[in-house]
C-alpha atoms as one frame of an Amber mdcrd trajectory, in Angstrom:
protein
  72.785 122.002 109.875  74.760 123.738 112.394  77.214 120.503 113.844  78.401
 121.438 117.174  80.876 118.616 117.810  82.910 118.246 121.132  86.722 118.652
 120.658  88.216 116.508 123.553  85.939 113.275 123.228  86.454 110.703 120.417
  89.754 108.928 120.465  89.177 107.820 117.134  89.657 107.871 113.198  85.731
 108.474 112.556  86.185 111.744 114.580  88.978 113.111 112.071  86.401 111.347
 109.277  83.714 113.758 110.467  85.762 116.898 110.464  86.597 115.935 107.055
  83.264 115.618 105.856  81.987 118.497 107.526  84.926 120.577 105.832  85.022
 118.975 102.326  81.121 119.654 102.599  81.127 123.293 103.173  78.710 121.928
 106.044  78.623 125.023 109.038  80.077 123.347 112.235  81.703 124.060 115.551
  84.694 122.652 117.709  83.405 123.090 121.379  84.849 122.024 124.768  82.126
 121.296 127.529  82.738 122.629 130.720  82.511 119.841 133.652  79.013 119.469
 135.847  76.677 121.938 133.751  79.177 124.635 132.871  78.004 124.918 129.227
  80.331 125.185 126.355  83.287 127.387 124.967  82.865 128.817 122.699  79.330
 129.593 122.929  77.019 128.818 119.976  73.871 130.667 118.894  72.526 129.119
 115.807  69.860 130.571 113.647  68.462 127.389 112.244  68.565 123.468 112.744
  71.710 122.012 115.014  72.995 119.460 115.609  75.545 117.711 118.616  78.100
 114.709 118.532  79.719 114.490 121.980  79.369 113.423 125.288  75.970 112.675
 127.148  77.023 116.465 128.812  76.550 117.877 125.669  73.373 116.123 124.212
  71.904 117.199 127.476  73.165 120.848 127.070  71.371 120.685 123.576  67.985
 119.745 124.845  68.475 122.321 127.507  69.024 125.088 124.757  66.051 124.076
 122.957  68.007 123.302 119.944  66.308 121.416 116.846  67.008 118.800 116.826
  69.864 119.265 118.718  70.111 115.399 120.095  68.267 112.463 119.291  67.481
 111.352 123.029  64.062 110.710 125.015  62.681 108.554 127.491  62.573 105.737
 124.532  66.344 105.118 124.937  65.068 102.384 128.018  65.582  98.694 128.042
  62.065  98.175 129.573  60.484 100.436 126.896  62.390  98.319 124.421  61.500
  94.931 125.425  57.476  96.291 125.353  57.970  96.223 121.451  60.587  93.923
 120.419  60.162  91.267 122.551  62.434  88.249 121.743  64.185  90.012 119.315
  66.299  91.808 122.123  69.192  89.353 123.080  68.312  89.622 126.819  64.480
  89.651 126.544  63.824  87.619 129.346  66.329  89.728 131.890  64.961  90.804
 135.410  64.822  94.612 136.456  65.746  95.535 139.326  66.936  99.053 141.293
  70.295  98.869 141.795  70.083  98.520 145.293  67.619  95.665 145.046  69.794
  93.398 142.695  69.767  89.883 144.473  71.862  87.508 145.138  72.966  85.783
 141.574  73.847  81.908 141.999  76.983  82.404 139.182  78.600  85.107 136.734
  75.523  87.351 135.115  75.309  90.681 133.232  74.390  93.525 134.162  73.591
  96.911 132.625  71.270 100.046 133.210  68.305 100.294 131.663  68.714 104.040
 130.583  70.993 105.159 127.778  72.651 107.359 130.160  76.297 106.500 130.769
  75.302 105.605 134.574  78.102 102.476 133.840  78.889  99.907 130.799  77.132
  97.072 130.672  79.493  94.253 132.066  79.478  90.513 133.052  80.283  89.515
 136.618  80.195  87.641 139.602  78.133  87.799 142.942  81.153  88.823 145.511
  82.485  91.225 142.497  79.632  92.987 142.276  78.462  92.824 145.798  81.876
  94.844 146.313  81.354  97.214 143.557  77.839  98.237 144.956  79.050  98.435
 148.541  81.552 100.957 147.500  79.398 102.896 145.030  76.337 103.220 147.624
  78.813 105.122 149.921  79.252 107.767 147.077  76.581 110.792 147.497  78.494
 113.482 145.219  78.196 113.334 141.417  77.402 109.633 141.322  76.409 108.463
 137.881  75.008 105.233 139.966  72.700 105.904 142.897  70.494 102.877 144.971
  67.394 103.814 142.781  69.299 103.473 139.272  67.155 100.757 137.165  69.219
  98.069 135.856  68.513  94.617 134.058  70.016  91.565 135.150  70.284  88.627
 132.640  72.312  85.247 132.078  75.625  85.667 129.999  75.398  85.218 126.324
  78.236  84.186 123.852  78.478  86.889 121.714  79.805  85.828 118.292  79.742
  89.058 116.318  78.715  92.938 117.326  78.005  95.043 114.750  76.677  99.004
 114.812  74.287  99.774 111.981  72.900 103.636 111.769  69.273 104.172 111.142
  67.766 107.831 110.087  64.142 107.833 109.720  62.900 103.976 109.240  66.173
 103.325 106.827  69.378 101.759 107.900  71.977 104.173 106.638  75.200 102.612
 107.260  77.184  99.973 109.835  80.147  98.116 110.418  81.700  95.138 112.381
  83.286  96.222 115.803  83.642  92.946 117.719  84.395  89.303 116.532  84.067
  87.137 119.252  86.273  88.483 122.075  88.493  90.466 119.272  88.005  94.272
 119.106  87.806  94.943 115.057  86.950  97.661 112.755  85.192  96.325 109.428
  82.860  98.382 107.110  81.967  95.101 105.701  78.078  94.071 106.623  77.077
  90.912 105.581  73.634  91.217 103.826  71.471  89.267 106.393  72.671  91.983
 109.155  71.860  94.758 106.921  68.204  92.996 106.273  67.545  92.294 110.209
  68.594  95.507 111.131  66.176  96.534 108.236  63.256  94.838 109.420  63.967
  95.936 113.092  63.835  99.552 111.912  60.755  99.291 110.322  59.293  97.388
 113.523  60.331  99.868 115.620  62.778 102.850 116.884  63.199 105.202 119.903
  63.734 108.252 117.851  64.105 109.420 114.558  67.955 108.697 114.023  69.504
 106.194 116.602  72.430 103.464 116.797  71.401 100.199 116.778  73.620  97.203
 117.839  73.239  93.722 116.495  74.656  90.785 118.150  75.137  87.048 116.548
  74.211  84.996 119.742  74.502  81.212 118.621  74.089  82.010 114.761  71.113
  84.238 115.471  71.101  87.681 115.090  69.591  90.008 117.912  69.218  93.593
 118.716  71.779  94.219 121.770  70.999  98.065 122.188  69.676 101.102 121.108
  71.841 103.957 121.520  72.127 107.672 121.160  73.401 108.457 117.800  75.155
 111.717 118.605  77.138 110.039 121.192  77.711 106.525 119.919  81.312 105.494
 119.066  81.545 105.816 114.956  83.709 102.371 114.409  84.340 101.768 110.928
  80.656 103.154 109.687  80.837 105.424 106.645  80.637 108.793 108.707  79.750
 110.410 105.440  76.652 108.652 104.514  75.233 109.290 108.270  76.272 113.087
 108.094  74.205 113.161 104.408  71.150 111.470 105.776  70.942 113.800 108.815
  71.661 116.739 106.895  68.565 115.674 104.539  66.305 115.969 107.267  63.389
 117.977 107.837  62.061 119.859 110.725
């Protein structure tokens, strides 16, 4: 497998660990710069076999345009509406209502809003109606290179008190590694994942997954475990998961 890694994206230890794993394993890899607004990458990469990218959503889209295999694990299954059909009550915000961005109705109190797609249109956030209405007004005035448009599908739900947040890596239906990345409101980075969290993630992976490889976020709410979201593995942060195990699992895949 040839790994194409964006050189100016990951400002975290996991990026350096990834580079060390690839170098020490003599795994072919190239550091690239992503040129903005669909300008491609520098230097150009012309792999003769399987290739995988790690970087921004722009790089994953470039991989898809090039027809690389596997390139990037991304498809139209990374959609809140699809997750809910498959996993129902196991999803933290299963009761959310879905709207066009322009049509979100007035909310009486604080609410959580996120894009339905894993397209980084904006980060999910807890907000108030006044703050959201002002932001939406400003966004809808933009018409050039806007990541959010009037038609962007969004999910709106009541606030949840999240006690713990975990990132788990799934490859071919098996949970490979994971980490605790948030404890209450405090950002942490711990590779220690409780057995019950590991077991829950594995049950969910055996129930349904959006692709052969992905990042699965597990949240604890009122002492119970739920799926928070699915993320494209190629563009998801590493936090404190075992990057070596992730690379080994992807390297073992057959296409």
